[in-house]
C-alpha positions as CSV (number, residue, x, y, z in Angstrom):
1,M,320.9,74.9,139.0
2,S,317.8,72.9,137.3
3,A,314.7,74.0,137.6
4,L,313.8,71.9,140.1
5,G,316.7,72.9,142.1
6,G,315.6,76.8,141.7
7,I,312.3,76.2,143.0
8,G,314.2,74.1,146.1
9,A,316.3,76.8,146.7
10,A,313.4,79.3,146.7
11,F,311.3,77.4,149.1
12,G,314.4,77.3,151.6
13,L,315.7,81.0,151.2
14,S,312.1,82.1,151.8
15,T,311.0,79.8,154.8
16,S,314.5,81.0,156.0
17,A,313.6,84.3,155.4
18,G,310.5,83.7,157.9
19,L,313.0,83.3,160.7
20,N,315.4,86.1,159.7
21,A,315.0,88.3,156.6
22,Y,318.4,89.3,156.6
23,I,320.4,86.3,156.6
24,P,319.3,84.8,153.6
25,L,319.1,88.0,151.4
26,L,322.7,88.4,152.6
27,V,323.8,84.9,151.9
28,V,322.1,85.2,148.1
29,A,323.8,88.6,148.0
30,L,327.2,87.5,148.8
31,A,327.0,84.2,146.7
32,A,326.1,86.2,143.5
33,K,328.7,88.6,144.1
34,F,331.5,86.3,144.9
35,S,330.5,82.8,143.0
36,D,330.8,81.9,139.4
37,S,327.8,79.4,139.8
38,F,325.1,81.6,141.3
39,H,323.7,84.2,139.2
40,L,320.8,86.7,140.1
41,S,319.0,88.3,137.1
42,A,317.6,91.9,137.1
43,P,316.3,93.5,139.2
44,Y,317.2,90.9,142.0
45,D,321.0,91.6,140.9
46,A,320.5,94.7,142.9
47,L,321.1,92.7,145.9
48,T,325.0,92.3,144.8
49,S,325.7,96.1,144.9
50,W,327.9,96.9,147.7
51,W,325.6,99.6,149.3
52,V,322.7,96.8,149.6
53,I,325.2,94.3,151.1
54,G,326.7,96.9,153.7
55,I,322.7,98.0,154.6
56,L,321.8,94.1,155.0
57,A,324.9,93.6,157.2
58,V,324.2,96.6,159.6
59,L,320.0,95.6,159.3
60,L,321.4,92.0,160.5
61,L,323.6,92.8,163.0
62,V,320.7,95.6,164.6
63,E,317.9,92.9,164.2
64,M,320.3,90.1,165.8
65,F,321.0,92.2,168.9
66,V,317.4,93.7,169.5
67,D,316.0,90.3,169.3
68,K,317.8,89.4,172.2
69,I,316.5,91.7,174.3
70,P,313.2,90.8,176.3
71,A,310.4,93.5,175.4
72,V,312.1,94.9,172.8
73,D,312.1,91.2,170.9
74,S,308.4,91.5,171.0
75,I,308.7,94.9,169.2
76,N,311.2,94.0,166.8
77,D,308.8,90.8,165.6
78,I,305.8,93.3,165.2
79,I,308.3,95.3,162.7
80,Q,309.4,92.0,161.2
81,T,306.0,90.9,160.7
82,F,306.2,93.2,157.5
83,I,309.7,92.7,156.3
84,R,310.3,88.8,156.7
85,P,307.4,87.8,154.3
86,V,308.7,90.5,151.6
87,A,312.1,89.5,152.0
88,G,310.9,85.9,151.5
89,A,309.0,86.9,148.4
90,V,311.9,89.0,146.8
91,L,314.0,85.1,147.8
92,F,311.4,83.3,146.1
93,A,311.0,85.2,143.0
94,A,315.0,86.3,142.7
95,N,315.6,82.0,143.0
96,A,313.0,80.6,141.1
97,N,313.4,83.1,138.3
98,V,317.4,82.0,138.0
99,V,316.5,79.2,136.0
100,T,312.5,78.8,135.3
101,D,309.7,80.7,133.6
102,V,307.7,80.9,136.6
103,S,305.8,84.3,136.5
104,P,307.1,86.8,138.8
105,I,303.5,87.8,140.6
106,I,303.2,83.8,141.7
107,A,306.8,84.0,142.7
108,L,306.1,86.9,144.9
109,V,302.9,85.9,146.2
110,A,304.5,82.2,147.0
111,G,307.3,83.7,148.7
112,L,305.2,86.0,150.7
113,L,303.3,83.3,151.7
114,V,306.2,80.9,152.6
115,A,308.0,83.1,154.8
116,G,304.6,84.8,156.1
117,G,303.6,81.2,157.2
118,V,306.9,80.5,159.1
119,H,306.8,84.1,160.7
120,A,303.2,83.7,161.7
121,T,304.0,80.2,163.3
122,K,307.2,81.8,165.2
123,G,305.4,84.3,166.4
124,A,302.7,81.7,167.6
125,F,305.4,79.9,169.5
126,R,307.4,82.7,170.8
127,P,304.6,83.7,173.4
128,A,304.9,80.1,174.9
129,V,308.5,80.4,175.6
130,T,308.1,84.0,177.1
131,A,305.2,82.3,179.4
132,T,307.3,79.3,180.6
133,T,310.6,81.0,181.0
134,A,309.5,84.5,182.1
135,G,311.7,86.3,179.2
136,T,314.8,84.7,179.7
137,G,314.8,82.0,177.1
138,N,313.9,84.4,174.1
139,W,317.6,84.8,173.7
140,L,318.6,81.2,173.3
141,V,315.3,80.7,171.0
142,S,316.7,83.5,169.0
143,I,320.0,82.6,168.5
144,L,318.7,79.1,167.2
145,E,316.6,80.7,164.9
146,D,319.3,82.7,163.6
147,I,321.8,79.2,163.1
148,V,318.7,77.6,161.6
149,A,318.0,80.6,159.2
150,F,322.0,80.3,158.3
151,V,321.9,76.8,157.7
152,M,319.0,76.1,155.7
153,S,320.1,79.5,153.3
154,L,323.5,78.0,152.8
155,L,322.2,74.7,152.2
156,A,319.2,76.2,149.9
157,L,322.1,77.0,147.7
158,I,324.4,74.1,147.9
159,L,321.9,71.4,147.9
160,P,318.5,73.1,147.0
161,I,316.4,70.2,146.0
162,L,316.8,68.4,149.5
163,I,316.4,71.7,151.3
164,G,313.1,72.4,148.9
165,I,311.9,69.1,150.0
166,G,312.7,69.8,153.7
167,A,311.0,73.6,153.6
168,L,307.6,71.5,151.8
169,L,307.6,69.0,154.7
170,F,308.1,71.8,157.3
171,I,305.1,73.9,155.6
172,A,302.8,70.5,155.5
173,L,303.2,69.7,159.0
174,L,302.4,73.4,160.0
175,V,299.5,73.4,158.1
176,V,298.5,69.7,159.6
177,Y,299.4,71.1,163.2
178,F,297.0,74.3,162.5
179,I,294.3,72.2,161.3
180,R,294.4,70.0,164.3
181,R,294.4,72.8,166.8
182,R,291.4,74.3,164.8
183,R,289.6,71.0,164.7
184,K,290.2,70.9,168.7
185,Q,289.3,74.5,169.3
186,E,285.9,73.8,167.6
187,K,285.6,70.7,169.5
188,L,285.7,72.1,172.8
189,A,283.8,75.2,171.7
190,F,281.0,72.6,170.6
191,N,281.2,71.0,174.0
């Protein structure tokens, strides 16, 4: 993987972690465990331990189950507010350091911000889904988020430059959205 590919994979995987912390961690762990073309350097190679893989699989199953239950999904999102950004930080650092000399601190902060931003955006839109569907549409949105997280995680490893560009465009769109939203609120407050 090229340096640009490593950065692309890092952005793609940390974006995916903002939707679901355990899917990209498990995809990376299994890819590093079974692929000759993808390796994790220390200390991130701990993800390839069977114990870690097993724990990630169990946590993924629990999260996928509780995120489909109305009211319980809100509690899960509160808990995940701390987990998803950390997962994004680990994934960004692990993948950026595979082929580049990016400072681990910078990589961890970048992953934290990317995954945290995606999670915050998800948290901002979820109440709208709950309000418009009385909570009955949350399970469908959750399934779609899981599918997107899985596909994005795979593509981040297979086509890292493409997914990295896509992740950066997505983040840019979020920034534009929040800037426009804030300006609109300021304009309403001024009038």
